NUVEXFI-456087 format. One record per residue (C-alpha): residue in one letter; chain; x, y, z. Coordinates in pm, 1 decimal. Layout:
N
  type  mol        xx        yy        zz
     a    A         X         Y         Z
...
//
This chain:
371
  type  mol        xx        yy        zz
     x    A   -3689.2   -4085.7   -5629.9
     x    A   -3571.7   -3909.8   -5949.2
     x    A   -3208.9   -3907.7   -6061.2
     x    A   -3227.3   -3522.9   -6082.0
     x    A   -3315.5   -3489.1   -5711.1
     x    A   -3029.0   -3718.7   -5607.2
     x    A   -2778.7   -3523.1   -5817.4
     x    A   -2899.8   -3195.3   -5663.3
     x    A   -2847.3   -3323.5   -5309.1
     x    A   -2496.6   -3445.0   -5395.2
     x    A   -2410.1   -3101.5   -5536.3
     x    A   -2544.3   -2929.3   -5219.5
     x    A   -2329.8   -3153.5   -4998.2
     x    A   -2022.4   -3079.8   -5206.9
     x    A   -2088.5   -2704.1   -5187.2
     x    A   -2130.6   -2715.6   -4810.8
     x    A   -1805.6   -2908.6   -4776.4
     x    A   -1622.4   -2646.6   -4979.8
     x    A   -1761.2   -2367.2   -4760.5
     x    A   -1655.2   -2547.5   -4440.9
     x    A   -1308.1   -2608.4   -4581.7
     x    A   -1274.5   -2243.3   -4676.9
     x    A   -1378.9   -2124.8   -4328.8
     x    A   -1134.9   -2367.1   -4167.3
     x    A    -855.1   -2231.0   -4381.9
     x    A    -937.5   -1876.1   -4272.9
     x    A    -937.5   -1975.2   -3904.9
     x    A    -605.7   -2159.3   -3933.6
     x    A    -447.7   -1867.1   -4119.7
     x    A    -565.3   -1628.4   -3850.3
     x    A    -421.1   -1846.6   -3573.1
     x    A     -87.3   -1876.6   -3752.0
     x    A     -72.0   -1501.0   -3797.3
     x    A    -148.9   -1444.6   -3430.4
     x    A     110.4   -1695.5   -3313.5
     x    A     371.8   -1543.3   -3543.5
     x    A     293.8   -1194.2   -3411.5
     x    A     325.4   -1314.1   -3051.0
     x    A     658.3   -1488.6   -3115.3
     x    A     808.8   -1183.6   -3282.6
     x    A     702.8    -950.2   -3003.4
     x    A     806.2   -1193.9   -2732.6
     x    A    1157.4   -1169.9   -2876.9
     x    A    1135.5    -794.9   -2861.2
     x    A    1060.8    -820.7   -2489.0
     x    A    1390.3    -998.2   -2434.3
     x    A    1576.9    -680.8   -2530.8
     x    A    1682.0    -444.4   -2247.3
     x    A    1407.3    -217.0   -2128.5
     x    A    1479.4     141.0   -2223.5
     x    A    1496.2     454.2   -2017.3
     x    A    1194.7     638.4   -1876.8
     x    A     944.1     732.7   -2145.1
     x    A     599.1     890.8   -2167.5
     x    A     344.0     622.7   -2085.0
     x    A      -1.7     776.4   -2108.0
     x    A     -28.3     743.6   -2489.5
     x    A     106.6     387.2   -2474.4
     x    A    -142.2     279.8   -2209.2
     x    A    -431.5     448.9   -2388.4
     x    A    -337.8     290.8   -2719.8
     x    A    -296.1     -56.2   -2571.4
     x    A    -627.3     -44.8   -2387.3
     x    A    -801.5      87.9   -2699.5
     x    A    -695.7    -216.0   -2905.3
     x    A    -919.5    -500.8   -2784.9
     x    A    -815.7    -709.8   -3087.1
     x    A    -447.1    -718.6   -3000.4
     x    A    -322.6   -1077.9   -2954.2
     x    A    -209.6   -1005.2   -2595.9
     x    A    -536.8    -855.2   -2476.5
     x    A    -655.8   -1193.6   -2348.6
     x    A    -373.9   -1185.6   -2093.1
     x    A    -492.6    -851.9   -1959.3
     x    A    -843.7    -934.9   -1844.0
     x    A    -928.1    -817.2   -1494.8
     x    A    -927.3   -1172.3   -1362.2
     x    A    -585.8   -1249.6   -1510.5
     x    A    -439.7    -919.2   -1394.6
     x    A    -567.0    -979.3   -1042.1
     x    A    -420.2   -1329.9   -1032.4
     x    A     -83.2   -1215.7   -1165.1
     x    A     -56.0    -913.9    -937.0
     x    A    -155.7   -1123.8    -635.7
     x    A     151.7   -1336.2    -703.5
     x    A     375.8   -1035.8    -763.5
     x    A     266.3    -849.9    -452.4
     x    A     211.3   -1139.7    -211.9
     x    A     524.0   -1054.8     -11.1
     x    A     454.4    -680.6     -27.5
     x    A     107.4    -679.3     131.8
     x    A     227.0    -773.7     479.5
     x    A      99.4   -1032.1     725.5
     x    A    -241.5    -865.2     712.0
     x    A    -260.8    -887.1     332.4
     x    A    -398.5    -532.1     339.2
     x    A     -98.2    -310.2     270.8
     x    A    -138.0     -96.8     -40.7
     x    A     213.3      45.0     -50.3
     x    A     568.7     -50.7      21.6
     x    A     791.8     219.2     170.7
     x    A    1157.3     207.7      69.6
     x    A    1458.9     415.0     177.4
     x    A    1609.5     365.3    -169.7
     x    A    1430.2     290.5    -498.6
     x    A    1405.2     -86.2    -540.7
     x    A    1200.1    -273.9    -800.2
     x    A     955.8    -542.2    -693.1
     x    A    1089.1    -894.9    -731.7
     x    A     845.7   -1062.7    -969.7
     x    A     934.0   -1431.3    -974.5
     x    A     610.6   -1573.0   -1110.8
     x    A     518.9   -1356.5   -1407.0
     x    A     371.0   -1506.2   -1724.1
     x    A     609.1   -1555.7   -2013.2
     x    A     688.2   -1227.3   -2185.7
     x    A     566.2   -1008.7   -1897.8
     x    A     750.5    -753.7   -1686.3
     x    A     679.7    -491.5   -1422.9
     x    A     729.9    -119.2   -1484.4
     x    A     684.3     187.5   -1265.0
     x    A     504.0     513.0   -1336.1
     x    A     522.3     858.7   -1188.5
     x    A     368.4    1164.7   -1347.3
     x    A     411.6    1127.5   -1721.7
     x    A     686.7     869.9   -1736.2
     x    A     749.3     498.8   -1710.6
     x    A    1074.3     345.6   -1587.2
     x    A    1203.8     -12.0   -1541.7
     x    A    1272.5      75.7   -1174.8
     x    A    1184.7     367.4    -944.3
     x    A    1445.0     638.3   -1005.4
     x    A    1399.5     883.2    -718.2
     x    A    1199.7     985.1    -414.5
     x    A     823.8     996.3    -458.7
     x    A     515.6     781.2    -506.7
     x    A     538.3     533.0    -793.3
     x    A     254.3     337.3    -948.5
     x    A     308.1     -21.7   -1060.3
     x    A     238.2    -131.3   -1418.6
     x    A     211.7    -482.3   -1558.2
     x    A     331.6    -502.1   -1918.6
     x    A     258.0    -807.1   -2134.1
     x    A     340.2    -793.4   -2502.0
     x    A     179.9    -483.2   -2647.7
     x    A     -49.6    -421.7   -2349.8
     x    A       8.9    -225.6   -2030.9
     x    A    -223.8    -220.7   -1733.0
     x    A    -181.6     -25.9   -1408.4
     x    A    -193.0    -235.6   -1091.8
     x    A    -474.9     -89.1    -885.6
     x    A    -439.2       0.6    -518.2
     x    A     -66.2     -42.9    -481.4
     x    A     226.2     201.5    -486.5
     x    A     595.0     210.4    -413.2
     x    A     686.7     505.6    -190.4
     x    A    1052.7     603.8    -193.3
     x    A    1203.8     832.0      69.8
     x    A    1395.9    1153.9      71.0
     x    A    1719.6    1080.1     260.2
     x    A    1753.1    1192.2     620.9
     x    A    2032.3    1426.4     511.5
     x    A    1768.1    1636.7     335.1
     x    A    1692.5    1785.8     678.1
     x    A    1910.6    2089.6     742.6
     x    A    1909.8    2301.9    1058.8
     x    A    1603.8    2124.2    1192.1
     x    A    1382.7    2165.0     886.8
     x    A    1315.2    2049.5     534.3
     x    A    1236.9    2343.9     312.5
     x    A     982.0    2551.1     504.7
     x    A     866.6    2260.8     722.3
     x    A    1007.9    2255.1    1075.6
     x    A    1100.2    1908.4    1198.1
     x    A    1348.0    1946.0    1483.8
     x    A    1620.9    1701.8    1584.4
     x    A    1602.5    1337.1    1687.3
     x    A    1751.7    1216.6    2017.7
     x    A    2008.4    1011.6    1828.2
     x    A    2151.6    1328.1    1676.7
     x    A    2257.3    1424.5    2030.0
     x    A    2392.7    1079.4    2110.4
     x    A    2088.9     966.1    2312.4
     x    A    2024.0     591.5    2304.1
     x    A    1708.2     398.1    2369.8
     x    A    1637.9     137.1    2638.3
     x    A    1884.4    -149.9    2661.7
     x    A    1613.7    -404.1    2579.0
     x    A    1525.2    -227.9    2251.8
     x    A    1645.3    -388.8    1927.3
     x    A    1959.0    -237.8    1777.4
     x    A    1877.2      69.2    1574.6
     x    A    1523.8     105.9    1710.8
     x    A    1603.8     452.5    1843.4
     x    A    1836.0     561.4    1565.0
     x    A    1760.3     840.0    1324.0
     x    A    1494.9     765.5    1059.9
     x    A    1623.1     652.6     721.3
     x    A    1430.9     922.1     540.8
     x    A    1105.1    1106.3     485.9
     x    A     792.5    1070.3     274.8
     x    A     713.8    1399.3     103.9
     x    A     339.7    1462.5     136.9
     x    A     158.9    1720.3     -75.2
     x    A    -209.4    1816.8     -99.4
     x    A    -218.7    1610.4    -418.8
     x    A     -82.5    1284.0    -275.1
     x    A    -200.3    1308.4      87.8
     x    A    -489.1    1068.6      22.4
     x    A    -262.1     794.7    -113.0
     x    A    -364.6     478.4      67.2
     x    A    -101.4     280.0     250.8
     x    A    -349.3       6.8     347.6
     x    A    -718.3     -75.5     326.3
     x    A    -807.8     153.2     618.4
     x    A    -531.8     416.6     622.0
     x    A    -389.3     690.7     399.5
     x    A     -76.5     905.6     429.9
     x    A    -289.4    1194.1     556.7
     x    A    -391.4     995.6     866.2
     x    A     -36.6     990.3    1004.9
     x    A      73.7    1352.2     950.0
     x    A     187.4    1564.1    1245.0
     x    A     -84.9    1805.4    1356.6
     x    A     107.2    2127.9    1309.4
     x    A     201.8    2387.9    1047.2
     x    A    -134.8    2351.3     870.5
     x    A     -50.7    2592.5     588.6
     x    A     298.1    2460.0     513.4
     x    A     333.1    2217.4     222.0
     x    A     498.2    1986.8     143.0
     x    A     492.1    1812.9     478.8
     x    A     727.2    1532.2     572.3
     x    A     633.4    1201.8     727.5
     x    A     810.6     906.4     886.6
     x    A     600.2     590.5     866.6
     x    A     694.4     226.4     919.0
     x    A     499.2     -34.0     718.2
     x    A     511.7    -275.5    1013.0
     x    A     297.4     -33.9    1214.5
     x    A      35.2     -13.7     940.3
     x    A      42.5    -392.7     907.2
     x    A     -10.1    -433.8    1282.3
     x    A    -298.3    -185.9    1286.0
     x    A    -468.6    -378.0    1003.8
     x    A    -419.4    -707.0    1187.3
     x    A    -575.8    -555.6    1500.7
     x    A    -874.9    -432.6    1300.2
     x    A    -915.0    -773.8    1136.7
     x    A    -907.6    -940.1    1477.2
     x    A   -1175.7    -702.0    1605.3
     x    A   -1391.0    -779.3    1302.5
     x    A   -1357.4   -1152.7    1369.0
     x    A   -1484.6   -1082.8    1720.2
     x    A   -1788.9    -899.9    1589.8
     x    A   -1683.1    -532.6    1596.0
     x    A   -1745.7    -287.4    1312.9
     x    A   -1418.1    -103.3    1249.5
     x    A   -1492.7     103.3     939.9
     x    A   -1486.0     418.5    1156.6
     x    A   -1127.9     374.4    1282.7
     x    A    -956.2     709.1    1342.1
     x    A    -591.0     797.9    1395.1
     x    A    -580.8    1058.8    1671.8
     x    A    -202.2    1092.6    1653.6
     x    A      43.2     929.4    1414.7
     x    A     390.2    1058.5    1334.1
     x    A     515.5    1342.6    1551.4
     x    A     817.4    1545.5    1455.7
     x    A    1061.4    1584.9    1745.4
     x    A     973.2    1952.8    1756.4
     x    A     601.4    1881.2    1792.3
     x    A     657.6    1597.8    2038.3
     x    A     846.5    1837.0    2265.7
     x    A     624.0    2141.1    2253.6
     x    A     336.4    2114.5    2005.8
     x    A     -24.8    2092.3    2118.5
     x    A     -47.4    1955.3    2471.8
     x    A     285.9    1779.5    2535.6
     x    A     187.7    1657.6    2884.4
     x    A     267.7    1291.2    2930.4
     x    A     471.0    1252.3    2609.4
     x    A     787.2    1047.2    2637.2
     x    A    1119.0    1202.6    2537.1
     x    A    1180.3     890.5    2329.2
     x    A     824.3     860.3    2203.3
     x    A     784.2     599.8    1932.2
     x    A     568.7     851.8    1747.2
     x    A     891.7    1023.3    1637.9
     x    A    1006.9     702.0    1470.8
     x    A     697.6     639.0    1261.3
     x    A     591.9     316.2    1427.7
     x    A     331.0     439.6    1677.4
     x    A     -27.8     559.2    1651.0
     x    A    -306.0     652.5    1888.4
     x    A    -636.7     523.0    1752.9
     x    A   -1000.4     484.0    1845.9
     x    A   -1308.0     331.3    1681.2
     x    A   -1581.0     581.0    1594.7
     x    A   -1838.6     404.7    1380.1
     x    A   -2123.1     632.5    1490.5
     x    A   -1928.9     945.9    1391.9
     x    A   -1962.9    1135.5    1719.9
     x    A   -1590.8    1210.1    1741.3
     x    A   -1503.6     973.8    2025.2
     x    A   -1452.5     606.5    2104.0
     x    A   -1757.6     384.1    2064.5
     x    A   -1904.2     179.0    2348.3
     x    A   -1718.1    -133.1    2236.7
     x    A   -1786.8    -341.2    2547.7
     x    A   -2157.7    -249.2    2543.5
     x    A   -2172.7    -145.2    2909.2
     x    A   -2374.7     166.3    2827.3
     x    A   -2089.8     416.9    2866.8
     x    A   -1768.0     521.6    2692.2
     x    A   -1459.1     469.6    2908.4
     x    A   -1105.6     335.6    2916.9
     x    A   -1259.4     -12.0    2926.2
     x    A   -1351.4      31.1    2559.2
     x    A    -985.3      96.1    2479.2
     x    A    -908.2    -228.5    2662.9
     x    A   -1122.2    -416.2    2410.9
     x    A    -873.4    -305.1    2144.9
     x    A    -582.0    -391.4    2375.9
     x    A    -709.4    -748.5    2391.1
     x    A    -695.8    -759.6    2011.9
     x    A    -336.8    -628.0    2024.2
     x    A    -245.8    -910.0    2263.1
     x    A    -388.9   -1170.4    2027.1
     x    A    -210.1   -1019.2    1726.5
     x    A     125.6   -1011.0    1906.0
     x    A      84.1   -1371.7    2011.9
     x    A      26.0   -1470.9    1650.6
     x    A     288.1   -1230.1    1508.8
     x    A     573.6   -1189.6    1759.6
     x    A     775.8    -999.5    1499.0
     x    A     529.0    -711.8    1553.6
     x    A     556.4    -701.1    1932.3
     x    A     548.3    -357.4    2089.9
     x    A     367.0    -121.8    2319.3
     x    A      -3.3     -80.5    2394.6
     x    A    -119.3     192.5    2628.8
     x    A    -483.8     264.1    2711.0
     x    A    -593.8     615.9    2801.1
     x    A    -899.3     769.1    2960.6
     x    A   -1091.0    1062.5    2819.4
     x    A    -943.6    1408.8    2872.8
     x    A   -1030.6    1761.8    2757.1
     x    A   -1026.9    1751.7    2378.1
     x    A   -1051.1    1376.3    2328.3
     x    A   -1221.5    1058.5    2441.0
     x    A   -1056.5     728.6    2539.3
     x    A    -801.8     585.5    2298.1
     x    A    -523.4     330.1    2267.1
     x    A    -159.3     377.7    2175.9
     x    A     -15.0      96.6    1959.3
     x    A     348.2      65.6    1848.6
     x    A     603.1    -187.4    1721.1
     x    A     903.9     -97.1    1938.9
     x    A    1039.0    -452.1    1938.5
     x    A     961.8    -549.4    2296.3
     x    A     638.4    -583.5    2493.3
     x    A     517.3    -286.5    2697.7
     x    A     176.1    -220.8    2855.1
     x    A      47.3      78.6    3051.7
     x    A    -253.4     300.9    3115.9
     x    A    -273.5     676.7    3156.6
     x    A    -484.2     989.7    3144.5
     x    A    -310.3    1182.6    2863.0
     x    A     -16.9    1167.5    2625.9
     x    A       7.0     870.3    2389.7
//
């Protein structure tokens, strides 16, 4: 082998080594710059969070910067894992709640956030460190320079009960609750179960489809009156929605398709409970007035009435009893959700259905109307 060939190979090796060293220096410099950027902005996060500010431009800018050092924290998988931890206590025993309903604005307690992260709240065109008034607030996860909305979860804050004046809120007639006249509930009822509601959810055409759980939206629980009056006002207890979801999950485990669940009657204003529609069979202290009762049926085939759940070839009160059995199993597993279950036969205007509530003590009955 010639001396010239050997010298050429040695020069090539030296050149390659220089290239590798140069690339390594670039990589290390880039990492140092990124770490420095993260440290500086992590310190910024320690400062108090400011007042409400426009968020749309900030979100758009953050999501449009895929090269930002914090973007890695905001992948869908990471966001899902983080929000699962944040919202674990907010999704109920069913794990299917998509909203928390609060009488007064209260931020979510986020005990297991990544370093440098915090939760913010959005409504309309603003972001705030905590909900600041009645309405429906979205949840945002902020990490460094990035902000991502938390999908499928809202905080709903209430208008106070004192908003109601002379039996109505604005143009919407509500009536008066029994407690306003000094009427008390049954002695076996938990304290406060028949007191006045803490407040009202304001429902508009724009927010009526806001989901409160996997299967239910605000619209499902509205009183069936005053169709042309908006906003409407709703009383709804999360424990009812949680119980309904648990019942549906139990039915699914037992082989029933529940995607066609329908709420026949949810919240009833005292005025409607007394005289609206067909009031026959309605209790003067109906749990519907307190936001923790619903009449439901399963209608997977879309014919407007209960399905033949027990497969006996006909639709009857026995199909409602299939759901009642699920209620019994749920209450056994979750005694904190104990309440009433009443099965009803078909009547003019509706098929069989079941009433489910969370009144705080066990009650069972059957009937031909009401709910």
